[in-house]
Phi, psi and omega in degrees: 000133178267123184296334186264358181268169181260147179221154171264117179266126178248128179243128178237123180204175177289159183302323185286342182260347185301321181296330176296318178294316182298318178298319178297315181299318180295322177298334180264013175086013179257111182247340186265111180223156174231117190245132180228151177280135178232178182219121181287153182239008181292152179290160180298323180298316180291323178298318178295322180298322180273359181063035177264134187267342182210175180250001178279123187236162170243139179243126183242131178250127181219137177270127182225156169277163177299322179295318180293324178300315180297322178294314181291321180301316178297318180294323178296325179289318184282311187275321186257351183053053188295339178288343181287147179301139174090355183278309180147192180213146176224142179208165183237150177231133182295138175278143176270321181193163173230131182275107176102133182290320178295320178297322177297317178296323179295313183291334182253019180304134180087000180240151180276087182218124178226113179198165178294169185289329184250108172244143187228134173264123184283160170094005177242137181270340179232158176220154177259114174279128172248114181250122178254118183227166176295146184301134178096358182245017181296327180290327175296322176296315181294324177300320178291319181294328181295341176295340175259021175064033175288145182277320181178179180210180179238136183249131177237136179276138181213171177238130181265147174237161180071024184289347178294337179285345181298324180293326180292317186263325186253348179075017180222168175254126182256141175289153181281333179279128189233156166246134173257119179255123181252124182226124173267129186217151172300145183300327183289341178260358185298314184297315179299315181295318179298318180297318178297318182293315180295321182289316187267337185220019185281195183302337179279001181243174178293335179292324178059040188284142172239137187236133166216165186230154175240143177289139177251122183288316182200163179221162175213143173083017179209154175259120185260002175291153175308144186302322182296322179291319182295322181291329179296331182276345184272130179290151177282111185292336184275347184250134178292149181287128182288135179292145179291138181275127179276165179297322180294320180297321181296327180287331183283344182293132178295142178274139181284000000 
């Protein structure tokens, strides 16, 4: 782990414990979070083993530096006893890029991080775009993404915290209710798609979208080529296949 690089920290815990995590994060200078309701799938036997009383979970997304993660990880162990059964789990995933320098400053507010807006992790052919926009504007985000021939995305409802800092860094006021749009895309189309989203649905619009990406190691069950390329390879089901013309047939054709 590189202490100076950025990571997406995901925290999963019960609804009643999430506020304990949020208070700890704020004490450590982390104010920007995106929280969504989740549902656990573990068996009852396993839930009893972990001393978990329910399957309703909260999922929190926070951007952290490697150095901040180590600081927060230690605090979770000391203050929250996160290793004890039933408390929760937190982990980090490396970020591939953040769209826009102001957006980068907003996501890393309170942390010692100075770098350009576009950082790239080499060696991955696909990336996961995570677009955070105001609730009800996910289709505006998708309309912008379709300009880069994206096929579709997945929308998750979330609640944002620390939105008062948006006016300081982005010059706008953001609503607390959020939509998270998840789009898997080839790495070569990521920059174009990010630019379309920022231009058509970014902080200067009602959508107020912020974009960052995660590297995807591998995929299954989907075609990640641009839609226009994929359609060119698909045969027209309504038209019969034309017979191949032989050399003899070509010679028999009358010349004009």
